[in-house]
C-alpha positions in Angstrom: 113.5 84.3 114.0 111.0 85.8 116.4 107.4 84.9 116.9 106.1 87.8 114.8 108.3 86.8 111.9 107.0 83.2 112.1 103.4 84.6 112.2 104.1 86.8 109.1 105.6 83.8 107.2 102.7 81.6 108.2 100.2 84.3 107.2 101.8 85.0 103.9 101.9 81.3 103.1 98.3 80.7 104.1 96.9 83.8 102.3 98.8 83.0 99.1 97.4 79.5 98.9 93.9 80.6 100.0 93.7 83.3 97.3 95.2 81.0 94.6 92.4 78.6 95.4 89.9 81.3 94.4 88.7 82.6 97.7 88.3 86.4 98.2 91.3 87.9 100.0 89.0 89.4 102.7 87.7 85.9 103.5 91.2 84.4 103.6 92.3 87.1 106.0 89.3 86.5 108.2 90.0 82.7 108.2 93.6 83.2 109.1 92.8 85.4 112.0 90.5 82.8 113.4 93.0 80.0 112.9 95.9 82.1 114.3 94.1 82.4 117.6 94.0 78.6 117.9 97.2 77.2 116.2 100.9 77.9 116.3 102.7 79.3 113.2 104.3 75.9 112.7 100.9 74.1 112.8 99.5 76.6 110.3 102.5 76.2 107.9 102.3 72.4 108.0 98.6 72.3 107.3 98.7 68.5 107.9 96.2 68.2 110.8 92.7 66.9 110.0 91.5 69.1 112.8 93.1 72.2 111.2 91.5 71.4 107.9 88.1 71.1 109.6 88.7 74.4 111.3 89.5 76.0 108.0 86.1 75.0 106.6 84.3 76.1 109.8 86.1 79.4 109.8 85.4 80.0 106.1 81.7 79.5 106.7 81.7 81.9 109.6 83.7 84.5 107.7 81.3 84.3 104.7 78.4 84.9 107.0 80.2 87.8 108.7 81.2 89.6 105.4 
């Protein structure tokens, strides 16, 4: 599996969970773009890092302000 395939899988997984939690899709997409610049696909899929969870909250706040 290539890197773009890993990114697509991580993106789909993240967006699915984000939208199911009640966030607007446009915010979820924005958050993922910000996280994708900082984390590997494997780190995004695992979602087990405290730092990642903090960055999700920060990115969501930034994305809300930008939208």
